[in-house]
Every structure is written in structure tokens, then in C-alpha cells.
C-alpha positions as CSV (number, residue, x, y, z in Angstrom):
1,M,0.0,0.0,0.0
2,A,1.3,3.4,-1.0
3,I,2.3,5.8,1.8
4,T,0.3,9.0,1.6
5,P,1.6,12.5,2.7
6,Q,-0.7,12.2,5.7
7,D,0.9,8.9,6.6
8,T,4.3,10.5,6.4
9,A,3.2,13.2,8.9
10,K,1.7,10.6,11.2
11,R,4.8,8.4,11.1
12,A,7.0,11.4,11.8
13,A,5.0,12.4,14.9
14,A,4.9,8.8,16.2
15,T,8.6,8.2,15.6
16,A,9.6,11.4,17.4
17,A,7.4,10.6,20.4
18,A,8.8,7.0,20.5
19,T,12.1,8.5,21.7
20,L,10.4,9.4,25.0
21,V,10.0,5.7,25.8
22,H,12.9,4.2,27.8
23,S,13.6,0.7,29.1
24,G,11.8,-0.2,32.3
25,M,8.8,2.0,31.5
26,V,5.1,0.9,31.5
27,V,3.6,2.7,28.6
28,G,-0.1,3.3,27.6
29,L,-0.4,2.4,23.9
30,G,-3.1,4.3,22.0
31,T,-5.6,3.3,19.3
32,G,-5.8,4.5,15.8
33,T,-3.8,5.0,12.6
34,T,-1.2,7.3,14.2
35,A,-0.8,5.1,17.2
36,A,-0.2,2.2,14.8
37,F,2.9,3.9,13.6
38,L,4.0,4.3,17.3
39,L,3.8,0.5,17.7
40,E,5.9,0.0,14.7
41,A,8.5,2.4,16.0
42,L,8.7,0.7,19.3
43,A,8.8,-2.8,17.9
44,V,12.1,-2.4,16.2
45,P,14.3,-1.7,19.3
46,I,12.2,-4.3,21.3
47,R,13.1,-7.0,18.7
48,D,16.7,-5.9,18.8
49,G,16.9,-6.1,22.6
50,R,17.6,-2.4,22.9
51,L,14.3,-1.6,24.6
52,R,12.4,-3.4,27.3
53,I,9.0,-2.1,28.2
54,T,5.5,-3.2,29.0
55,G,2.5,-1.7,27.2
56,V,-1.0,-1.1,28.4
57,P,-3.2,-1.2,25.3
58,T,-6.3,1.0,25.0
59,S,-8.2,-1.4,22.8
60,D,-8.4,-5.0,21.8
61,R,-7.2,-3.9,18.4
62,T,-4.1,-2.4,19.8
63,A,-3.5,-5.4,22.0
64,A,-3.7,-7.7,19.0
65,E,-1.3,-5.5,17.0
66,A,1.2,-5.3,19.9
67,A,1.1,-9.1,20.2
68,R,1.8,-9.4,16.5
69,L,4.8,-7.1,16.8
70,G,6.2,-8.7,19.9
71,I,5.5,-5.9,22.3
72,P,4.7,-7.2,25.8
73,V,1.5,-6.0,27.3
74,T,-0.3,-6.0,30.6
75,D,-3.7,-4.9,32.1
76,L,-4.2,-1.7,34.0
77,K,-4.3,-2.8,37.7
78,A,-4.4,-0.9,41.0
79,D,-0.6,-1.4,41.4
80,T,0.3,-0.5,37.8
81,R,2.6,2.5,37.6
82,L,1.9,4.0,34.2
83,D,4.9,6.1,33.4
84,L,3.7,7.5,30.0
85,A,0.8,7.2,27.6
86,I,1.0,8.1,23.9
87,D,-2.1,8.3,21.8
88,G,-3.5,10.1,18.8
89,A,-6.3,12.6,18.6
90,D,-9.1,13.6,16.2
91,E,-8.8,17.3,17.0
92,V,-6.2,19.3,18.9
93,E,-7.3,22.8,20.0
94,A,-4.5,25.4,19.5
95,G,-3.2,26.9,22.7
96,T,-5.1,24.8,25.2
97,L,-4.2,21.3,23.8
98,N,-7.7,20.2,24.6
99,L,-8.7,17.3,22.5
100,I,-11.5,15.5,20.8
101,K,-10.9,11.7,20.7
102,G,-13.0,8.7,20.0
103,L,-13.5,8.4,16.2
104,G,-11.4,5.2,16.6
105,G,-14.0,3.8,19.0
106,A,-11.9,3.5,22.1
107,L,-12.4,6.8,23.9
108,L,-13.4,5.3,27.3
109,R,-10.3,3.1,27.7
110,E,-8.1,5.8,26.1
111,K,-9.3,8.3,28.8
112,I,-8.8,5.8,31.6
113,V,-5.2,5.2,30.5
114,A,-4.5,8.9,29.8
115,C,-5.7,9.9,33.3
116,A,-3.7,7.1,34.9
117,A,-0.4,8.0,33.2
118,Q,2.1,10.3,34.9
119,R,2.6,12.0,31.4
120,F,0.2,11.9,28.5
121,V,1.6,12.8,25.1
122,V,-0.4,13.1,21.9
123,I,0.7,12.4,18.3
124,A,-1.1,13.8,15.3
125,D,-0.6,15.1,11.8
126,R,-1.1,18.8,11.2
127,S,-4.7,18.4,9.8
128,K,-5.9,17.6,13.3
129,C,-5.0,21.1,14.7
130,V,-8.0,23.4,15.0
131,Q,-8.8,26.8,16.4
132,R,-11.9,25.5,18.2
133,L,-13.0,22.0,19.1
134,G,-15.7,20.8,16.8
135,D,-14.3,22.6,13.7
136,L,-13.8,19.3,11.9
137,A,-14.8,16.3,13.9
138,P,-18.0,15.3,15.6
139,L,-17.9,14.8,19.4
140,P,-18.2,11.0,20.2
141,V,-20.2,10.2,23.3
142,E,-20.2,6.6,24.6
143,V,-23.5,5.5,26.2
144,V,-24.8,2.3,27.8
145,R,-26.9,0.1,25.5
146,F,-30.0,0.0,27.7
147,G,-32.3,2.8,26.8
148,H,-29.8,4.4,24.5
149,E,-32.5,6.0,22.4
150,V,-33.6,7.8,25.5
151,T,-30.1,8.9,26.2
152,A,-29.9,10.1,22.6
153,R,-32.9,12.3,23.3
154,R,-31.1,13.8,26.2
155,L,-28.0,14.5,24.0
156,A,-30.3,16.1,21.5
157,D,-31.9,18.3,24.2
158,L,-28.3,19.5,25.0
159,G,-27.9,20.5,21.3
160,G,-25.8,17.6,20.2
161,T,-27.8,16.3,17.2
162,P,-26.6,12.7,18.0
163,V,-26.2,10.1,15.3
164,L,-25.7,6.5,16.3
165,R,-22.5,5.1,14.9
166,R,-22.7,1.9,12.9
167,D,-20.2,-0.6,11.7
168,A,-19.4,-1.6,8.1
169,A,-22.4,-4.1,8.1
170,G,-24.8,-1.3,9.2
171,A,-25.2,-2.7,12.7
172,P,-24.7,-0.4,15.8
173,Y,-21.0,-0.1,16.5
174,V,-20.2,-1.8,19.9
175,T,-17.1,-0.7,21.8
176,D,-14.7,-3.0,23.5
177,S,-16.5,-2.2,26.8
178,G,-19.9,-3.2,25.3
179,N,-21.3,0.2,24.9
180,L,-22.6,2.3,21.9
181,L,-21.4,5.5,20.4
182,Y,-23.3,8.6,19.3
183,D,-21.4,11.1,17.2
184,C,-22.6,14.7,17.9
185,R,-21.9,17.5,15.5
186,G,-24.5,19.8,17.0
187,F,-22.2,21.0,19.8
188,A,-19.8,22.7,17.4
189,P,-18.3,25.1,17.8
190,I,-17.4,24.1,21.4
191,D,-16.7,27.4,23.0
192,D,-17.0,26.0,26.6
193,P,-15.5,22.5,26.5
194,I,-15.2,22.3,30.3
195,G,-18.9,23.2,30.8
196,L,-20.0,20.8,28.1
197,A,-17.9,18.0,29.6
198,E,-19.6,18.6,32.9
199,R,-23.1,18.5,31.4
200,L,-22.4,15.3,29.6
201,A,-20.9,13.7,32.7
202,T,-24.1,14.3,34.6
203,T,-26.4,13.0,31.8
204,V,-28.0,9.7,32.7
205,G,-26.9,7.0,30.3
206,V,-23.7,8.6,29.2
207,V,-20.6,6.6,30.1
208,E,-17.9,9.1,28.8
209,S,-17.4,11.8,26.2
210,G,-14.6,12.3,23.7
211,L,-13.6,15.6,25.3
212,F,-10.1,15.3,26.8
213,I,-9.6,18.5,28.8
214,A,-6.3,19.6,30.2
215,L,-4.8,16.1,29.9
216,A,-2.1,16.4,27.3
217,A,1.4,17.5,28.4
218,E,2.6,17.9,24.8
219,V,1.4,17.3,21.3
220,Y,3.8,16.1,18.7
221,V,2.5,17.4,15.3
222,G,3.9,15.8,12.2
223,D,4.1,17.6,8.9
224,V,3.9,16.1,5.4
225,S,7.6,17.1,5.0
226,G,8.5,14.8,7.9
227,A,9.2,17.7,10.3
228,V,7.7,17.6,13.8
229,Q,6.6,20.5,16.0
230,I,6.1,20.0,19.7
231,L,3.1,22.0,21.1
232,R,2.8,22.7,24.8
233,D,-0.1,24.3,26.8
234,A,0.2,28.1,26.3
């Protein structure tokens, strides 16, 4: 398969962030196309014996890919010391580094891992950088299956215009945690992400939202040229 310019940007960001990983670390491994390049970057020194780490995957898909590449993994337990988590994003807000995540379908586990890590680093290509959250991507909201249509009405009342996500066969998309996802474009532009996150958190039936507020320490942004810029909270 041909490598696209966007792939070049994603690979550059992932490869640069991989240098943050050192032997002895327990590392949260993200989900998505950019995170897949991170796994590839880590697999090479692991195979050569130059790097010894344990990964905590944020999805079954990432766990399977890590196993294929020979990256040791473990579960997130009470005594797990998570040194670092590296993951992609669907949108990165300029200045704040607030994020929208979840188009890959793993937002709940991704947020659990990000919050458990001592340092959370995001990798993305430049197309993911926006002035305000919601400029490009819908906001994914994970909900319990029971009564999800009622929960969707609550999301609509909040202004979200929710659309149930479906898989390739047309069936409702089910997350690794057994929940459903509604993609909400109606919240855009999200001028008050903290307030919206709080409203969603108190909505009955909502498990978690794709708003990642004040979690990222840095964002490694790859360009189609292969250059990488590191963004920090202004």
C-alpha cells in the first residue's frame, strides 16, 4: 500500500514521540492510525533487545497488534505504575491542547489510560489542529446500550444532534466495553468544553465523552515534509 503524505506526517510524529520511551517503562499504547505507527517504531528496538518495556493497550485492536509485533502488554491494575501514555487525537485545539478523541471507537479506555499516566503525550498530523473543538470532527459520546434511544434524546436536548455510529455491516457499533457511540456534530463550535464535559458527565446513560480536557502534556505534530513540531499548553 502506498504511503500518503498524511501517513508521512503521522509516522514522523509517532517516531519522534517514541524517543520518550525508555527501558523499564510501563507505557499506555493508544488506538488509531497514528498510534499504529508508534507501535511499529517501538517494535524495532524491542526486537533488537535495545528496549524493554510493558505496554498497556487502550483497545483489543491495539492489544492484538502489539502481540503481532512482539510488544509485551499487561492490564491496568491498581498497582500499575503507568509512566507514560502516547495516543492520537481527532482534534487538537490550538493553545489549550484540549482534544476530541473517539473516532477510533476506544475513547473510554483511552481516557482511563490517559488519566492514569504520569505523562500523556499526543501524536497527530497537522490536519488535526483546529482553532476551536468541533471545527472538523463530531464529538463522540459513549453510552450504555440499555435505553440508548432515551439517552440520545437527552443529548439532542443538549444540542448535540446525535447520530448512532454503525459498523461496516450497518449494525450499531459496539465498543470493547460493550457500549454504543453517538457522534454529535451539533455541539460545534465548542466554546465551553469544560462546561460541556460537565453537562455530559451528569447526563444519565452517558458513560464518557470524547472531550479530553487539560490532559495532554505535549502534542507532537507531524508535517507532510516529515518535520515535527512540539506543542505545549500556552
